[in-house]
Steps between C-alpha positions, in 0.01 A plus 500: 500500500368196686432183306142387458577141594766370734762267350375213717143550374621516141695174544194325646282633220744388229531157662126442458431273200176677403703808403699295249201294378317828434804630313520181293128514418531866397804408287307223321189713443716782364675253269163388363392861444828590330482193274141575406574847365706637215846629578516878521672673210830658597652803337861607494806287555440127499717264701551158346361215712363733769198270515727216616618716788138580587416126496802423718416764762127427505544124540774547761248703701238225467749232603610703803138547613421130459821393676435728796132399517591133537808561715309713753228241552518354851465137391757512220649161432705574189875538516647810337619292202163337440321832545737660247430227246122509552487880468719509187295226331172668600600848382657359183176310435301819549734669251439224244123525553522877463682469167241246381213724618644794305479300175120537522521879524529656153664809651784288645753267343534235772687175475835679530766256623726791600227643723450163668875461558508849655202399718680188617832676568306766690332226704841356591628845604189592697477170689873506578489862618201432727669196655821698555305778673320247721827328590679828571216639709492178704879519547484865605214421738693206652820704540308790655321271743826323590673833574230612742561419867308203627281581798626323806268269683725497808370735758752611751375475853584791729 
């Protein structure tokens, strides 16, 4: 079965910052919606602290989207270290605001320090993972380009 999009097209598409800004905006809107509603009741076996895992994964996803959105911008001026710090502080701040916002919702508890810590650790993991992927993809691209023969500009005269 043929692929719908060529790998080169997919790479160009994923390197466009609007893809990641859209993902980050969708992440934030979804977070607001989730925090505004009551948690669904679960039946059956309960796993202790499963909500912390959910916070970790969700905030890692948000951090990855934000990292890639900024990193793919053509005029980026932030080093990887500064970008990492800015993203972690931003996502951690959003996590703190989310916990505070939930305190106003009678159907939610909010203000949970454990949730905020899971948000922050997720932000660290997501930002780090995104920067590793960017670095590896650049390294693979550079190695691939270096291994390709360079076109010769010397033209042999007959």
